[in-house]
C-alpha positions as CSV (number, residue, x, y, z in Angstrom):
1,X,-72.6,2.7,66.5
2,X,-74.4,-0.6,67.2
3,X,-77.3,-0.8,64.7
4,X,-78.7,-4.2,65.5
5,X,-78.1,-7.4,67.4
6,X,-79.6,-10.7,66.1
7,X,-79.5,-13.6,68.5
8,X,-80.3,-17.2,67.7
9,X,-80.3,-20.1,70.3
10,X,-78.3,-18.5,73.0
11,X,-79.2,-19.9,76.5
12,X,-82.9,-18.9,77.0
13,X,-83.1,-16.9,73.8
14,X,-84.6,-18.8,70.8
15,X,-84.7,-15.9,68.3
16,X,-84.3,-12.2,69.0
17,X,-83.7,-9.3,66.7
18,X,-82.9,-6.0,68.4
19,X,-82.5,-2.6,66.7
20,X,-80.7,0.3,68.5
21,X,-80.7,4.0,68.0
22,X,-78.4,7.0,68.8
23,X,-78.5,8.4,72.3
24,X,-79.4,6.7,75.6
25,X,-81.0,3.3,75.5
26,X,-82.1,1.6,78.7
27,X,-82.7,-2.1,79.3
28,X,-84.8,-3.1,82.3
29,X,-86.5,-6.2,83.7
30,X,-86.9,-8.2,86.8
31,X,-83.9,-9.9,88.3
32,X,-83.1,-13.1,86.5
33,X,-85.0,-12.1,83.4
34,X,-81.9,-12.5,81.2
35,X,-80.3,-9.1,80.9
36,X,-76.9,-10.7,81.3
37,X,-77.6,-13.0,78.4
38,X,-77.9,-10.1,76.1
39,X,-74.5,-8.8,77.2
40,X,-73.0,-12.3,76.9
41,X,-74.4,-12.6,73.4
42,X,-72.9,-9.2,72.4
43,X,-69.6,-10.2,74.1
44,X,-69.6,-13.3,72.0
45,X,-69.8,-11.2,68.8
46,X,-67.0,-9.1,70.1
47,X,-64.5,-12.0,70.5
48,X,-65.3,-13.4,74.0
49,X,-64.5,-17.0,74.6
50,X,-67.0,-19.2,72.8
51,X,-68.4,-21.5,75.5
52,X,-70.6,-24.4,74.5
53,X,-72.8,-23.6,77.6
54,X,-74.1,-20.6,75.7
55,X,-75.9,-22.9,73.2
56,X,-79.6,-23.2,73.9
57,X,-80.6,-26.7,75.1
58,X,-81.6,-28.8,72.1
59,X,-80.0,-26.5,69.5
60,X,-76.9,-27.5,67.5
61,X,-75.4,-24.0,67.5
62,X,-75.7,-20.5,68.8
63,X,-75.4,-17.6,66.4
64,X,-75.0,-13.9,67.2
65,X,-74.8,-11.2,64.5
66,X,-73.9,-7.6,65.5
67,X,-74.2,-4.9,62.9
68,X,-72.4,-1.6,63.3
69,X,-72.5,1.7,61.4
70,X,-69.0,2.7,60.2
71,X,-69.5,5.9,58.2
72,X,-65.8,6.7,57.8
73,X,-63.5,5.2,55.2
74,X,-60.4,6.1,57.2
75,X,-59.6,5.7,60.9
76,X,-58.4,2.8,63.1
77,X,-61.2,0.5,62.2
78,X,-60.6,0.8,58.4
79,X,-56.8,0.5,59.0
80,X,-57.3,-2.6,61.1
81,X,-59.6,-4.2,58.6
82,X,-57.3,-3.3,55.7
83,X,-54.2,-4.8,57.4
84,X,-56.2,-8.1,57.8
85,X,-57.4,-8.2,54.2
86,X,-61.0,-6.9,54.7
87,X,-62.6,-4.1,52.7
88,X,-65.5,-2.0,54.0
89,X,-66.8,0.7,51.7
90,X,-67.8,4.0,53.1
91,X,-71.3,3.9,54.4
92,X,-71.4,0.1,54.3
93,X,-72.4,-1.5,57.7
94,X,-69.8,-3.7,59.5
95,X,-71.5,-7.0,60.2
96,X,-69.8,-9.4,62.7
97,X,-71.2,-12.9,63.1
98,X,-70.1,-15.5,65.6
99,X,-71.2,-19.1,65.6
100,X,-70.7,-21.5,68.6
101,X,-71.5,-25.1,68.2
102,X,-72.8,-27.4,70.9
103,X,-69.6,-29.4,70.7
104,X,-67.6,-26.3,71.6
105,X,-66.2,-25.3,68.2
106,X,-66.7,-21.7,67.1
107,X,-66.3,-19.6,63.9
108,X,-66.3,-15.9,63.3
109,X,-67.1,-13.8,60.2
110,X,-66.6,-10.1,59.3
111,X,-68.9,-9.1,56.5
112,X,-69.3,-12.8,55.7
113,X,-65.5,-13.3,55.4
114,X,-64.0,-15.8,57.8
115,X,-62.1,-14.0,60.6
116,X,-60.4,-14.9,63.9
117,X,-61.7,-14.2,67.4
118,X,-58.6,-12.2,67.9
119,X,-59.6,-9.8,65.2
120,X,-63.0,-9.4,66.7
121,X,-61.4,-8.5,70.0
122,X,-59.3,-5.9,68.3
123,X,-62.3,-4.4,66.6
124,X,-64.2,-4.4,69.9
125,X,-61.8,-1.8,71.3
126,X,-63.0,0.7,68.7
127,X,-66.6,-0.3,68.6
128,X,-67.9,-0.9,72.1
129,X,-66.9,-0.2,75.7
130,X,-68.6,-2.4,78.3
131,X,-68.3,-1.2,81.9
132,X,-69.7,-3.5,84.6
133,X,-69.0,-5.6,87.6
134,X,-65.9,-7.3,86.2
135,X,-64.6,-4.6,83.8
136,X,-60.9,-5.2,83.2
137,X,-60.4,-3.0,80.1
138,X,-60.9,0.6,79.0
139,X,-60.4,3.0,81.9
140,X,-59.1,0.3,84.2
141,X,-56.1,-0.4,81.9
142,X,-53.3,1.9,83.0
143,X,-51.6,1.6,79.6
144,X,-54.3,3.8,78.1
145,X,-54.3,6.5,80.9
146,X,-51.5,8.6,79.3
147,X,-53.4,8.9,76.0
148,X,-56.6,9.8,77.9
149,X,-54.8,12.5,79.8
150,X,-53.3,13.9,76.7
151,X,-56.6,14.0,75.0
152,X,-58.3,15.7,78.0
153,X,-55.5,18.3,78.2
154,X,-55.3,18.7,74.4
155,X,-51.6,18.1,74.7
156,X,-49.5,17.9,71.5
157,X,-46.7,15.4,71.9
158,X,-45.5,15.8,68.3
159,X,-42.3,17.8,69.3
160,X,-41.3,15.1,71.7
161,X,-42.0,12.4,69.1
162,X,-39.8,14.2,66.6
163,X,-37.0,14.7,69.1
164,X,-37.3,11.0,70.1
165,X,-36.9,9.9,66.5
166,X,-33.9,12.2,66.0
167,X,-32.3,10.8,69.2
168,X,-32.8,7.2,68.3
169,X,-31.6,7.8,64.7
170,X,-28.4,9.4,66.1
171,X,-28.0,6.3,68.4
172,X,-28.4,4.0,65.4
173,X,-25.9,6.0,63.3
174,X,-23.3,5.9,66.1
175,X,-23.8,2.2,66.7
176,X,-23.5,1.5,63.0
177,X,-20.3,3.6,62.8
178,X,-18.8,1.7,65.7
179,X,-19.7,-1.6,64.2
180,X,-18.3,-0.6,60.8
181,X,-15.1,0.6,62.3
182,X,-14.7,-2.4,64.5
183,X,-15.3,-4.7,61.6
184,X,-12.9,-2.7,59.4
185,X,-10.3,-2.6,62.1
186,X,-10.3,-6.4,62.3
187,X,-9.9,-6.5,58.5
188,X,-7.4,-3.6,58.1
189,X,-4.6,-5.7,56.6
190,X,-6.9,-7.5,54.2
191,X,-8.5,-4.2,53.3
192,X,-5.2,-2.5,52.5
193,X,-4.1,-5.5,50.4
194,X,-7.4,-5.6,48.5
195,X,-7.5,-1.9,47.9
196,X,-3.9,-1.9,46.6
197,X,-4.7,-4.9,44.3
198,X,-7.8,-3.2,42.9
199,X,-6.2,0.1,42.5
200,X,-3.3,-1.5,40.6
201,X,-5.8,-3.4,38.4
202,X,-7.9,-0.2,38.0
203,X,-11.0,-2.0,36.6
204,X,-13.6,0.0,34.7
205,X,-17.3,-0.7,34.3
206,X,-18.0,-2.5,31.0
207,X,-14.3,-3.2,30.5
208,X,-14.6,-7.0,30.5
209,X,-17.2,-7.0,27.7
210,X,-15.2,-4.6,25.6
211,X,-12.1,-6.7,25.9
212,X,-13.9,-9.9,25.1
213,X,-15.5,-8.3,22.0
214,X,-12.1,-7.1,20.8
215,X,-10.5,-10.5,21.4
216,X,-13.3,-12.1,19.4
217,X,-12.7,-9.6,16.6
218,X,-9.0,-10.3,16.5
219,X,-9.5,-14.0,16.6
220,X,-11.8,-13.8,13.6
221,X,-9.3,-11.6,11.8
222,X,-6.5,-14.1,12.5
223,X,-8.5,-16.9,10.9
224,X,-9.4,-14.8,7.8
225,X,-5.7,-13.7,7.5
226,X,-4.7,-17.4,7.3
227,X,-7.3,-18.1,4.6
228,X,-6.1,-15.0,2.7
229,X,-2.5,-16.2,2.8
230,X,-3.5,-19.5,1.3
231,X,-5.4,-17.8,-1.5
232,X,-2.4,-15.6,-2.2
233,X,-0.3,-18.7,-2.6
234,X,-2.8,-20.1,-5.0
235,X,-3.0,-16.9,-7.1
236,X,0.4,-15.3,-6.9
237,X,4.1,-16.4,-7.3
238,X,5.9,-18.2,-10.1
239,X,3.6,-21.2,-9.8
240,X,0.4,-19.3,-9.0
241,X,-2.7,-19.4,-11.1
242,X,-2.3,-15.8,-12.5
243,X,1.3,-16.5,-13.5
244,X,0.2,-19.6,-15.3
245,X,-2.5,-17.6,-17.1
246,X,-0.1,-14.9,-18.2
247,X,2.3,-17.5,-19.6
248,X,-0.6,-19.1,-21.5
249,X,-1.6,-15.7,-22.9
250,X,2.0,-15.1,-24.2
251,X,2.0,-18.4,-26.0
252,X,-1.5,-17.8,-27.5
253,X,-0.4,-14.4,-28.8
254,X,2.2,-16.1,-31.0
255,X,-0.2,-18.6,-32.5
256,X,-3.6,-16.8,-32.4
257,X,-3.3,-15.8,-36.0
258,X,-3.2,-19.4,-37.1
259,X,-6.7,-20.3,-36.2
260,X,-9.9,-18.4,-35.4
261,X,-10.5,-20.5,-32.3
262,X,-7.1,-19.7,-30.9
263,X,-7.8,-16.0,-31.2
264,X,-11.0,-16.5,-29.2
265,X,-9.1,-18.6,-26.6
266,X,-6.6,-15.7,-26.2
267,X,-9.4,-13.2,-25.6
268,X,-10.9,-15.5,-22.9
269,X,-7.5,-15.9,-21.2
270,X,-6.9,-12.1,-21.4
271,X,-10.3,-11.6,-19.6
272,X,-9.3,-14.2,-16.9
273,X,-6.0,-12.5,-16.3
274,X,-7.8,-9.1,-16.0
275,X,-10.4,-10.7,-13.5
276,X,-7.6,-12.4,-11.6
277,X,-5.8,-9.1,-11.3
278,X,-9.0,-7.6,-9.9
279,X,-9.3,-10.4,-7.4
280,X,-5.7,-10.0,-6.4
281,X,-6.3,-6.3,-5.7
282,X,-9.4,-6.9,-3.7
283,X,-7.6,-9.5,-1.6
284,X,-4.9,-7.0,-0.8
285,X,-7.6,-4.4,0.2
286,X,-9.3,-6.9,2.5
287,X,-6.0,-7.9,4.0
288,X,-5.1,-4.3,4.7
289,X,-8.5,-3.8,6.5
290,X,-8.0,-6.8,8.8
291,X,-7.0,-5.8,12.3
292,X,-5.0,-8.5,14.0
293,X,-2.1,-7.8,16.3
294,X,-0.8,-10.9,18.1
295,X,0.8,-8.7,20.8
296,X,-2.5,-6.9,21.4
297,X,-4.4,-10.1,21.5
298,X,-2.0,-11.5,24.0
299,X,-2.3,-8.4,26.1
300,X,-6.1,-8.4,26.0
301,X,-6.3,-12.0,27.0
302,X,-4.0,-11.4,29.9
303,X,-6.2,-8.4,31.0
304,X,-9.3,-10.6,30.8
305,X,-7.7,-13.3,32.8
306,X,-6.8,-10.7,35.5
307,X,-10.3,-9.2,35.6
308,X,-12.1,-12.5,35.8
309,X,-9.6,-13.9,38.3
310,X,-10.1,-10.8,40.6
311,X,-13.9,-11.1,40.2
312,X,-13.8,-14.8,41.3
313,X,-11.6,-13.9,44.2
314,X,-14.1,-11.3,45.5
315,X,-17.2,-13.3,44.4
316,X,-18.6,-10.5,42.2
317,X,-19.2,-10.0,38.6
318,X,-16.3,-8.3,36.7
319,X,-18.4,-5.2,36.0
320,X,-18.8,-4.8,39.8
321,X,-15.1,-4.6,40.5
322,X,-15.0,-0.8,40.1
323,X,-17.8,-0.3,42.7
324,X,-16.1,-2.8,45.0
325,X,-12.9,-0.9,44.7
326,X,-14.7,2.3,45.7
327,X,-16.5,0.6,48.6
328,X,-13.4,-1.0,50.1
329,X,-11.5,2.3,49.7
330,X,-14.3,4.1,51.5
331,X,-14.2,1.5,54.3
332,X,-10.4,2.0,54.6
333,X,-10.8,5.7,54.5
334,X,-13.6,5.6,57.2
335,X,-11.3,3.5,59.3
336,X,-8.5,6.0,58.9
337,X,-10.8,8.9,59.7
338,X,-12.8,6.9,62.2
339,X,-12.0,8.7,65.5
340,X,-12.9,12.1,64.0
341,X,-16.1,10.7,62.6
342,X,-17.1,9.0,65.9
343,X,-16.5,12.2,67.8
344,X,-18.9,14.1,65.5
345,X,-21.6,11.4,65.8
346,X,-21.2,11.4,69.6
347,X,-21.6,15.1,69.7
348,X,-24.8,14.8,67.5
349,X,-26.1,12.1,69.8
350,X,-25.5,14.2,72.9
351,X,-27.3,17.2,71.3
352,X,-30.2,15.0,70.2
353,X,-30.6,13.5,73.7
354,X,-30.6,16.9,75.2
355,X,-33.3,18.0,72.8
356,X,-35.4,15.0,73.7
357,X,-34.9,15.7,77.4
358,X,-36.1,19.3,76.9
359,X,-39.1,18.3,74.9
360,X,-40.1,15.5,77.2
361,X,-39.7,17.8,80.3
362,X,-42.0,20.3,78.7
363,X,-44.5,17.6,77.9
364,X,-44.3,16.3,81.5
365,X,-45.1,19.8,82.8
366,X,-48.1,20.0,80.5
367,X,-49.3,16.6,81.7
368,X,-48.9,17.6,85.3
369,X,-51.0,20.7,84.7
370,X,-53.6,18.8,82.8
371,X,-53.7,16.2,85.6
372,X,-54.6,18.8,88.2
373,X,-57.5,20.0,85.9
374,X,-58.7,16.4,85.4
375,X,-58.5,15.7,89.1
376,X,-60.7,18.8,89.8
377,X,-63.2,17.8,87.1
378,X,-63.5,14.3,88.5
379,X,-63.8,15.6,92.0
380,X,-66.8,17.7,90.9
381,X,-68.5,14.6,89.7
382,X,-67.9,12.4,92.8
383,X,-70.1,14.1,95.3
384,X,-73.4,13.9,93.4
385,X,-72.6,10.2,92.8
386,X,-72.4,9.5,96.6
387,X,-68.7,9.2,96.4
388,X,-67.9,12.3,98.4
389,X,-65.6,10.4,100.8
390,X,-63.5,9.2,97.8
391,X,-60.5,11.0,96.4
392,X,-59.2,10.8,92.8
393,X,-55.8,11.7,91.5
394,X,-53.9,11.4,88.3
395,X,-50.3,10.3,88.9
396,X,-47.7,11.6,86.4
397,X,-44.4,9.9,87.4
398,X,-41.1,9.4,85.7
399,X,-40.9,6.1,83.8
400,X,-37.8,3.9,83.7
401,X,-35.5,4.9,80.9
402,X,-36.1,1.6,79.1
403,X,-39.8,2.7,78.8
404,X,-39.1,6.2,77.3
405,X,-40.8,6.6,74.0
406,X,-42.0,9.0,71.4
407,X,-44.8,9.8,73.9
408,X,-42.3,11.0,76.5
409,X,-40.8,9.8,79.8
410,X,-44.0,9.7,81.9
411,X,-46.0,6.9,83.5
412,X,-49.6,8.0,83.9
413,X,-52.1,6.2,86.1
414,X,-55.5,7.0,87.6
415,X,-55.6,6.2,91.4
416,X,-58.3,6.5,94.0
417,X,-58.8,6.4,97.7
418,X,-62.3,5.3,98.6
419,X,-62.3,6.2,102.3
420,X,-60.7,9.0,104.4
421,X,-57.2,8.1,105.4
422,X,-57.1,5.1,103.1
423,X,-54.0,5.0,100.7
424,X,-54.4,5.7,97.0
425,X,-54.6,2.6,94.8
426,X,-55.3,1.9,91.1
427,X,-58.9,2.0,89.9
428,X,-59.0,-1.7,89.4
429,X,-58.5,-2.3,93.1
430,X,-62.0,-1.0,94.0
431,X,-63.8,-3.8,95.6
432,X,-67.4,-2.7,95.0
433,X,-68.8,-3.1,91.6
434,X,-71.2,-0.3,92.1
435,X,-68.5,2.1,93.2
436,X,-66.3,1.1,90.3
437,X,-69.1,1.8,87.8
438,X,-69.8,5.2,89.4
439,X,-66.1,6.1,89.3
440,X,-65.9,5.1,85.7
441,X,-69.0,7.2,85.0
442,X,-67.4,10.2,86.8
443,X,-64.2,9.8,84.7
444,X,-66.2,9.3,81.5
445,X,-68.1,12.6,82.1
446,X,-64.8,14.4,82.8
447,X,-63.2,12.9,79.7
448,X,-66.3,13.3,77.6
449,X,-64.7,15.5,74.9
450,X,-61.8,13.1,74.3
451,X,-64.2,10.5,72.7
452,X,-63.8,6.8,72.8
453,X,-65.7,3.8,71.4
454,X,-68.8,4.6,69.4
455,X,-71.0,2.6,71.8
456,X,-70.7,2.5,75.6
457,X,-72.6,0.0,77.8
458,X,-73.0,0.3,81.5
459,X,-74.1,-2.8,83.3
460,X,-76.0,-2.0,86.6
461,X,-74.1,1.2,87.3
462,X,-76.8,2.1,89.8
463,X,-76.5,-1.0,91.9
464,X,-77.0,-0.2,95.6
465,X,-78.0,3.4,95.1
466,X,-81.3,5.3,94.8
467,X,-83.0,8.6,95.1
468,X,-80.8,11.6,94.4
469,X,-77.8,9.5,93.5
470,X,-79.7,7.5,91.0
471,X,-81.0,10.8,89.6
472,X,-77.5,12.1,89.3
473,X,-76.4,9.0,87.6
474,X,-79.2,9.3,85.1
475,X,-78.5,12.9,84.4
476,X,-74.8,12.2,83.7
477,X,-75.7,9.2,81.5
478,X,-78.0,11.4,79.5
479,X,-75.2,14.0,79.1
480,X,-72.8,11.4,77.9
481,X,-75.4,10.0,75.4
482,X,-75.5,13.4,73.7
483,X,-72.2,12.6,72.0
484,X,-72.3,8.8,71.7
485,X,-74.6,5.8,71.8
486,X,-75.1,4.7,75.4
487,X,-76.8,1.5,76.5
488,X,-77.6,1.0,80.2
489,X,-78.8,-2.1,82.0
490,X,-80.5,-0.6,85.1
491,X,-82.8,-1.3,88.0
492,X,-83.2,2.3,88.8
493,X,-86.4,4.1,87.7
494,X,-84.6,7.5,87.8
495,X,-82.1,6.2,85.2
496,X,-84.7,4.4,83.1
497,X,-86.8,7.6,82.9
498,X,-83.8,9.3,81.2
499,X,-83.7,6.8,78.3
500,X,-84.6,7.8,74.7
501,X,-85.2,4.1,73.9
502,X,-86.5,1.6,76.4
503,X,-86.3,-2.2,76.0
504,X,-88.0,-4.6,78.5
505,X,-86.4,-8.0,79.1
506,X,-88.7,-10.7,80.4
507,X,-89.0,-14.4,80.7
508,X,-92.0,-16.4,79.4
509,X,-93.1,-20.0,80.1
510,X,-95.2,-22.2,77.9
511,X,-95.4,-25.0,80.4
512,X,-92.3,-26.8,79.2
513,X,-89.8,-24.2,77.9
514,X,-88.6,-21.0,79.5
515,X,-87.6,-18.3,77.0
516,X,-86.2,-14.8,77.3
517,X,-87.7,-12.1,75.1
518,X,-87.3,-8.3,74.6
519,X,-90.0,-5.8,74.0
520,X,-89.5,-2.2,72.8
521,X,-91.8,0.0,75.0
522,X,-93.9,2.8,73.8
523,X,-94.9,5.8,76.1
524,X,-97.7,3.9,77.8
525,X,-95.9,0.6,78.4
526,X,-92.8,2.5,79.4
527,X,-94.9,4.3,82.1
528,X,-96.1,1.0,83.4
529,X,-92.5,-0.5,83.5
530,X,-91.1,2.5,85.5
531,X,-94.1,2.3,87.8
532,X,-93.3,-1.4,88.4
533,X,-89.7,-0.5,89.1
534,X,-90.9,2.0,91.7
535,X,-93.5,-0.2,93.5
536,X,-92.8,-3.8,92.7
537,X,-95.2,-6.5,91.5
538,X,-98.3,-4.5,92.4
539,X,-98.4,-1.3,90.5
540,X,-100.2,1.4,92.5
541,X,-101.7,4.7,91.3
542,X,-99.1,6.5,93.3
543,X,-96.4,4.6,91.5
544,X,-97.9,5.6,88.1
545,X,-98.0,9.2,89.2
546,X,-94.4,9.1,90.3
547,X,-93.5,7.5,87.0
548,X,-95.2,10.4,85.2
549,X,-93.2,12.9,87.3
550,X,-89.9,11.1,86.5
551,X,-90.7,11.0,82.8
552,X,-91.7,14.7,82.8
553,X,-88.5,15.7,84.7
554,X,-86.3,13.6,82.3
């Protein structure tokens, strides 16, 4: 709902702050007072083209700030803002500000964060509907008619949407299978060779690392074994250190009794022989624990070479060879069993298409029935609005297959014939702005329960009518305003009397500058304004009495 509109330096408006309430608000004033300026200012905040001509003469820029109440944290507005990086907390107003400079440049802000005019236009579709002389959106846009009809008829299209997805998924699966088989068929010879190679190699996950670690172990063992062999040469044999020590011990045994020091020397040599023997035993134990098999090392190195060579050939890591082998084998198997698989997918596609056809046909029938009810509802609104010669119909027609979607196969469009015998044509073809606005009002009343933007604005919907027709328009506007905020720019006292809020737009002159201002009317001033609308510049007692009767009736 539109809470407020602040306007600075727009055409004849120097500074204006307007506040709006729920229900029906009416804006009145003499012709040329500037009612269109207010709509232009609001349009600027809603993403309309920023024209430098809107800047008040002598000002450097025009600024319009529109504030909306957005009580829900979910919904299309919250989704749209979230997708564009804006956060609006539940209960926090949505403030849109647009600045147009006198040199033609413009800027836009949403809650004081820079935004694009395109985002403002997208937000506008959920915030405000403006219906007037040159309305080219909303009900005039045939692209939205199908959704409006579905909402009016409370039609559930979910079964069709599910069937459509199943059908399209089946199409995709079949197309993918064809592409896979076609590609595999072109590569059959290569596939067969690659699968045979990989099967012969039989790679296993983690095998490369295990082989590399075993090779490193054997290479270390080989080096240690060479060192041990050298040590054995130094310790053992006829010329080894231990043999020399034992010979020394035998000689010392013969002469140890001749001198105390020789006995001590013999004891030391005996200890060295014993320690040497221990060392010799430990060397044999270490040698026995070493694992080194030249044949096994050669075999592991050959296996590593094969694995790494195959990995380079297929441009994968060695550990991925096992998965690659399974993938290529599956492709070859799919190729071999391709015809049987294609037949199953084609059967599935045929069944899915038939299910969609059935669901879409049921949906079309529901729409056709709802269309008849909508036509009757609109027809009932046309006569009181002095459109009794006009005819309205909702066309539910088959759409081309390329336009079929989750919403079904139908093209829905609202059409009218304004005169007896005249052919039906789209709503947008109505020449008269007054007729167009009344048709839109009739449709809006018929579609009232389906909802729409939180704020609706009708610009001079009562143009060219009066009396009972104006009263009928006022009554229907009041009915619509029970469920939404409705603002009406009107010249009709019958419509103005229905308003719950009344704003008077007027020009003022101070001798040099003309300004447009807006006044919120109370009961007394409202009576005078409606009397003016009835009688003109000179307000008569009869006009005041008639104004009282209109207000009492409303």
